[in-house]
Gaussian input, Z-matrix of N, CA and C with variables (Angstrom, degrees):
# hf/3-21g

backbone

0 1
 N
 C     1     B1
 C     2     B2     1     A1
 N     3     B3     2     A2     1     D1
 C     4     B4     3     A3     2     D2
 C     5     B5     4     A4     3     D3
 N     6     B6     5     A5     4     D4
 C     7     B7     6     A6     5     D5
 C     8     B8     7     A7     6     D6
 N     9     B9     8     A8     7     D7
 C    10    B10     9     A9     8     D8
 C    11    B11    10    A10     9     D9
 N    12    B12    11    A11    10    D10
 C    13    B13    12    A12    11    D11
 C    14    B14    13    A13    12    D12
 N    15    B15    14    A14    13    D13
 C    16    B16    15    A15    14    D14
 C    17    B17    16    A16    15    D15
 N    18    B18    17    A17    16    D16
 C    19    B19    18    A18    17    D17
 C    20    B20    19    A19    18    D18
 N    21    B21    20    A20    19    D19
 C    22    B22    21    A21    20    D20
 C    23    B23    22    A22    21    D21
 N    24    B24    23    A23    22    D22
 C    25    B25    24    A24    23    D23
 C    26    B26    25    A25    24    D24
 N    27    B27    26    A26    25    D25
 C    28    B28    27    A27    26    D26
 C    29    B29    28    A28    27    D27
 N    30    B30    29    A29    28    D28
 C    31    B31    30    A30    29    D29
 C    32    B32    31    A31    30    D30
 N    33    B33    32    A32    31    D31
 C    34    B34    33    A33    32    D32
 C    35    B35    34    A34    33    D33
 N    36    B36    35    A35    34    D34
 C    37    B37    36    A36    35    D35
 C    38    B38    37    A37    36    D36
 N    39    B39    38    A38    37    D37
 C    40    B40    39    A39    38    D38
 C    41    B41    40    A40    39    D39
 N    42    B42    41    A41    40    D40
 C    43    B43    42    A42    41    D41
 C    44    B44    43    A43    42    D42
 N    45    B45    44    A44    43    D43
 C    46    B46    45    A45    44    D44
 C    47    B47    46    A46    45    D45
 N    48    B48    47    A47    46    D46
 C    49    B49    48    A48    47    D47
 C    50    B50    49    A49    48    D48
 N    51    B51    50    A50    49    D49
 C    52    B52    51    A51    50    D50
 C    53    B53    52    A52    51    D51
 N    54    B54    53    A53    52    D52
 C    55    B55    54    A54    53    D53
 C    56    B56    55    A55    54    D54
 N    57    B57    56    A56    55    D55
 C    58    B58    57    A57    56    D56
 C    59    B59    58    A58    57    D57
 N    60    B60    59    A59    58    D58
 C    61    B61    60    A60    59    D59
 C    62    B62    61    A61    60    D60
 N    63    B63    62    A62    61    D61
 C    64    B64    63    A63    62    D62
 C    65    B65    64    A64    63    D63
 N    66    B66    65    A65    64    D64
 C    67    B67    66    A66    65    D65
 C    68    B68    67    A67    66    D66
 N    69    B69    68    A68    67    D67
 C    70    B70    69    A69    68    D68
 C    71    B71    70    A70    69    D69
 N    72    B72    71    A71    70    D70
 C    73    B73    72    A72    71    D71
 C    74    B74    73    A73    72    D72
 N    75    B75    74    A74    73    D73
 C    76    B76    75    A75    74    D74
 C    77    B77    76    A76    75    D75
 N    78    B78    77    A77    76    D76
 C    79    B79    78    A78    77    D77
 C    80    B80    79    A79    78    D78
 N    81    B81    80    A80    79    D79
 C    82    B82    81    A81    80    D80
 C    83    B83    82    A82    81    D81
 N    84    B84    83    A83    82    D82
 C    85    B85    84    A84    83    D83
 C    86    B86    85    A85    84    D84
 N    87    B87    86    A86    85    D85
 C    88    B88    87    A87    86    D86
 C    89    B89    88    A88    87    D87
 N    90    B90    89    A89    88    D88
 C    91    B91    90    A90    89    D89
 C    92    B92    91    A91    90    D90
 N    93    B93    92    A92    91    D91
 C    94    B94    93    A93    92    D92
 C    95    B95    94    A94    93    D93
 N    96    B96    95    A95    94    D94
 C    97    B97    96    A96    95    D95
 C    98    B98    97    A97    96    D96
 N    99    B99    98    A98    97    D97
 C   100   B100    99    A99    98    D98
 C   101   B101   100   A100    99    D99
 N   102   B102   101   A101   100   D100
 C   103   B103   102   A102   101   D101
 C   104   B104   103   A103   102   D102
 N   105   B105   104   A104   103   D103
 C   106   B106   105   A105   104   D104
 C   107   B107   106   A106   105   D105
 N   108   B108   107   A107   106   D106
 C   109   B109   108   A108   107   D107
 C   110   B110   109   A109   108   D108
 N   111   B111   110   A110   109   D109
 C   112   B112   111   A111   110   D110
 C   113   B113   112   A112   111   D111
 N   114   B114   113   A113   112   D112
 C   115   B115   114   A114   113   D113
 C   116   B116   115   A115   114   D114
 N   117   B117   116   A116   115   D115
 C   118   B118   117   A117   116   D116
 C   119   B119   118   A118   117   D117
 N   120   B120   119   A119   118   D118
 C   121   B121   120   A120   119   D119
 C   122   B122   121   A121   120   D120
 N   123   B123   122   A122   121   D121
 C   124   B124   123   A123   122   D122
 C   125   B125   124   A124   123   D123
 N   126   B126   125   A125   124   D124
 C   127   B127   126   A126   125   D125
 C   128   B128   127   A127   126   D126
 N   129   B129   128   A128   127   D127
 C   130   B130   129   A129   128   D128
 C   131   B131   130   A130   129   D129
 N   132   B132   131   A131   130   D130
 C   133   B133   132   A132   131   D131
 C   134   B134   133   A133   132   D132
 N   135   B135   134   A134   133   D133
 C   136   B136   135   A135   134   D134
 C   137   B137   136   A136   135   D135
 N   138   B138   137   A137   136   D136
 C   139   B139   138   A138   137   D137
 C   140   B140   139   A139   138   D138
 N   141   B141   140   A140   139   D139
 C   142   B142   141   A141   140   D140
 C   143   B143   142   A142   141   D141
 N   144   B144   143   A143   142   D142
 C   145   B145   144   A144   143   D143
 C   146   B146   145   A145   144   D144

   B1=1.4344
   B2=1.5253
   B3=1.2816
   B4=1.4619
   B5=1.5321
   B6=1.3470
   B7=1.4636
   B8=1.5237
   B9=1.3268
   B10=1.4612
   B11=1.5117
   B12=1.2546
   B13=1.4563
   B14=1.5269
   B15=1.3187
   B16=1.4668
   B17=1.5240
   B18=1.3257
   B19=1.4567
   B20=1.5200
   B21=1.3237
   B22=1.4587
   B23=1.5157
   B24=1.3363
   B25=1.4564
   B26=1.5265
   B27=1.3055
   B28=1.4639
   B29=1.5294
   B30=1.3273
   B31=1.4593
   B32=1.5259
   B33=1.3292
   B34=1.4544
   B35=1.5269
   B36=1.3327
   B37=1.4583
   B38=1.5279
   B39=1.3089
   B40=1.4641
   B41=1.5271
   B42=1.3294
   B43=1.4655
   B44=1.5280
   B45=1.3230
   B46=1.4583
   B47=1.5324
   B48=1.3064
   B49=1.4726
   B50=1.5236
   B51=1.3222
   B52=1.4645
   B53=1.5302
   B54=1.3208
   B55=1.4658
   B56=1.5247
   B57=1.3213
   B58=1.4658
   B59=1.5314
   B60=1.3092
   B61=1.4667
   B62=1.5236
   B63=1.3126
   B64=1.4694
   B65=1.5306
   B66=1.3257
   B67=1.4603
   B68=1.5266
   B69=1.3293
   B70=1.4651
   B71=1.5281
   B72=1.3101
   B73=1.4672
   B74=1.5219
   B75=1.3077
   B76=1.4678
   B77=1.5308
   B78=1.3222
   B79=1.4612
   B80=1.5250
   B81=1.3311
   B82=1.4576
   B83=1.5243
   B84=1.3311
   B85=1.4603
   B86=1.5228
   B87=1.3285
   B88=1.4648
   B89=1.5308
   B90=1.3092
   B91=1.4612
   B92=1.5287
   B93=1.3405
   B94=1.4571
   B95=1.5281
   B96=1.3262
   B97=1.4632
   B98=1.5369
   B99=1.3120
   B100=1.4705
   B101=1.5309
   B102=1.3188
   B103=1.4682
   B104=1.5249
   B105=1.3300
   B106=1.4637
   B107=1.5293
   B108=1.3332
   B109=1.4613
   B110=1.5292
   B111=1.3161
   B112=1.4622
   B113=1.5288
   B114=1.3215
   B115=1.4623
   B116=1.5321
   B117=1.3241
   B118=1.4602
   B119=1.5313
   B120=1.3299
   B121=1.4686
   B122=1.5271
   B123=1.3212
   B124=1.4669
   B125=1.5265
   B126=1.3447
   B127=1.4573
   B128=1.5256
   B129=1.3318
   B130=1.4682
   B131=1.5174
   B132=1.3191
   B133=1.4589
   B134=1.5267
   B135=1.3448
   B136=1.4485
   B137=1.5395
   B138=1.3477
   B139=1.4584
   B140=1.5363
   B141=1.3220
   B142=1.4666
   B143=1.5172
   B144=1.3045
   B145=1.4714
   B146=1.4941
   A1=108.17
   A2=116.42
   A3=121.74
   A4=109.91
   A5=116.18
   A6=119.48
   A7=111.64
   A8=115.82
   A9=119.51
   A10=107.79
   A11=124.60
   A12=129.82
   A13=113.81
   A14=117.73
   A15=121.90
   A16=112.83
   A17=116.89
   A18=121.42
   A19=109.85
   A20=116.03
   A21=120.88
   A22=113.42
   A23=116.02
   A24=120.58
   A25=108.79
   A26=115.60
   A27=121.08
   A28=109.77
   A29=115.98
   A30=121.19
   A31=109.75
   A32=117.23
   A33=121.90
   A34=109.00
   A35=117.88
   A36=121.40
   A37=115.00
   A38=118.53
   A39=119.95
   A40=112.04
   A41=117.62
   A42=121.22
   A43=112.62
   A44=117.95
   A45=120.66
   A46=111.81
   A47=118.36
   A48=121.07
   A49=111.03
   A50=117.58
   A51=121.13
   A52=110.61
   A53=116.11
   A54=121.17
   A55=109.76
   A56=117.11
   A57=121.16
   A58=110.85
   A59=116.83
   A60=120.65
   A61=111.14
   A62=116.77
   A63=120.98
   A64=110.92
   A65=117.29
   A66=120.88
   A67=109.53
   A68=116.77
   A69=121.13
   A70=111.17
   A71=116.72
   A72=120.84
   A73=110.62
   A74=117.01
   A75=121.44
   A76=112.33
   A77=116.86
   A78=120.73
   A79=112.49
   A80=116.57
   A81=120.47
   A82=112.67
   A83=116.09
   A84=121.38
   A85=108.55
   A86=115.94
   A87=119.31
   A88=111.56
   A89=114.27
   A90=122.10
   A91=109.73
   A92=116.17
   A93=121.68
   A94=111.62
   A95=116.72
   A96=120.58
   A97=110.37
   A98=117.26
   A99=121.39
   A100=109.49
   A101=116.95
   A102=120.43
   A103=111.20
   A104=117.09
   A105=120.71
   A106=110.84
   A107=117.41
   A108=121.12
   A109=110.87
   A110=117.25
   A111=121.89
   A112=110.47
   A113=116.39
   A114=120.77
   A115=110.82
   A116=117.09
   A117=120.63
   A118=111.37
   A119=117.71
   A120=121.17
   A121=111.01
   A122=116.66
   A123=120.69
   A124=110.71
   A125=116.53
   A126=119.78
   A127=111.00
   A128=116.88
   A129=119.92
   A130=110.71
   A131=116.96
   A132=121.52
   A133=111.88
   A134=116.59
   A135=121.25
   A136=112.72
   A137=115.74
   A138=122.42
   A139=111.29
   A140=115.62
   A141=122.40
   A142=107.66
   A143=117.00
   A144=120.92
   A145=111.79
   D1=130.66
   D2=179.13
   D3=-72.79
   D4=145.27
   D5=179.08
   D6=-74.97
   D7=160.92
   D8=172.29
   D9=-61.19
   D10=140.59
   D11=8.03
   D12=-95.37
   D13=22.47
   D14=-176.90
   D15=-108.34
   D16=17.97
   D17=-178.94
   D18=-56.91
   D19=136.08
   D20=179.24
   D21=93.42
   D22=-9.37
   D23=177.89
   D24=-105.35
   D25=172.10
   D26=179.27
   D27=-66.95
   D28=134.14
   D29=177.44
   D30=-87.70
   D31=141.84
   D32=175.35
   D33=-151.95
   D34=167.55
   D35=-174.65
   D36=-59.45
   D37=-20.65
   D38=-179.70
   D39=-66.81
   D40=-13.39
   D41=-178.25
   D42=-93.92
   D43=3.31
   D44=-176.93
   D45=-61.45
   D46=-27.55
   D47=178.28
   D48=-61.69
   D49=-35.60
   D50=177.71
   D51=-65.95
   D52=-38.32
   D53=178.73
   D54=-67.09
   D55=-45.65
   D56=179.17
   D57=-61.50
   D58=-39.59
   D59=178.40
   D60=-63.44
   D61=-42.55
   D62=179.45
   D63=-66.12
   D64=-40.92
   D65=177.39
   D66=-60.16
   D67=-45.29
   D68=179.01
   D69=-59.27
   D70=-44.41
   D71=179.02
   D72=-61.80
   D73=-47.68
   D74=-176.85
   D75=-65.49
   D76=-36.23
   D77=-178.17
   D78=-89.20
   D79=-11.18
   D80=-179.82
   D81=71.38
   D82=34.73
   D83=178.03
   D84=-125.45
   D85=172.43
   D86=-177.68
   D87=-76.83
   D88=154.43
   D89=175.31
   D90=-57.96
   D91=-41.79
   D92=-179.67
   D93=-61.73
   D94=-38.21
   D95=179.41
   D96=-65.73
   D97=-39.64
   D98=176.99
   D99=-63.46
   D100=-44.25
   D101=-179.93
   D102=-63.29
   D103=-42.52
   D104=179.64
   D105=-64.30
   D106=-43.50
   D107=179.01
   D108=-63.85
   D109=-40.31
   D110=178.65
   D111=-63.95
   D112=-43.10
   D113=178.71
   D114=-61.98
   D115=-46.03
   D116=-179.55
   D117=-64.85
   D118=-39.21
   D119=176.50
   D120=-61.52
   D121=-43.38
   D122=179.80
   D123=-64.50
   D124=-41.23
   D125=179.19
   D126=-62.29
   D127=-42.17
   D128=177.98
   D129=-66.18
   D130=-45.83
   D131=-176.95
   D132=-60.62
   D133=-44.51
   D134=-177.17
   D135=-92.69
   D136=6.08
   D137=178.57
   D138=54.94
   D139=49.47
   D140=178.21
   D141=-96.88
   D142=129.10
   D143=-178.29
   D144=-85.22

């Protein structure tokens, strides 16, 4: 399901910024902090040094 404001349209990776923004709002943290945490999680998951 595509995030707001693209609900009802095809979802694709270019909309991930909307998801990160919503997570930041809900958690009361900065957008940048969400992006940094996501990057670090991906690096650990894919074993990227």
